[in-house]
C-alpha positions, 0 to 999 in steps of 0.5 A: 500500500502506498504511504507517505508519513510526515513527522517533526512538526511542533511548536517553536519560537520565532527564529527557531528551527525544525526538521520535517521528515517524510517516509515513503513506502509502497512505491519506487521512491527514487522515480518520484519528485518530492514537493513540500506544501503548506496550508493555513485556514482560509488560504490555498495550499502553497508549494514550498519546495521541490526536489528532483528524483536524484536530488540534483536540483531544488526549487523554493518559494520566494517566501522561504528561500535562504531559510529552508532546505529540501533534501532526500535520502533515496536509500531510506525512502525519506525526504526532509525539509529543514526549516531555519529562522522560522517566522510566525507566517510559517505556521501551517500544516505541512504536507509532502507530495510525491509525483511521477513526471509525465504520469498521474501518480500523485501521493500525499501524506497526512500532514504535520502541524508547525506553529511558530509563536512566542 
């Protein structure tokens, strides 16, 4: 069964850091690009970061560029989002998404809550 499980969220003060993890199972992880999204109430889901299947290229939203780092370990079928210098506006539920380029394969995790507050 295909599954993506996020973890690592929690409550952190402004300026702090968190590392989110996304563990995949049930499909060939190395054939999929990985995307981290976030969503807050009343706002559409926002693409935060993307990494290619090999990890050779990455892209970031302007709002997180220079603060967040996306990475992956294909041997462990796990993707990560390192979040530094966190701001209150980073508060959201964060989701990982796996996509097979050129096909309909598209898998989502259950999300993990990140709250940045004093």
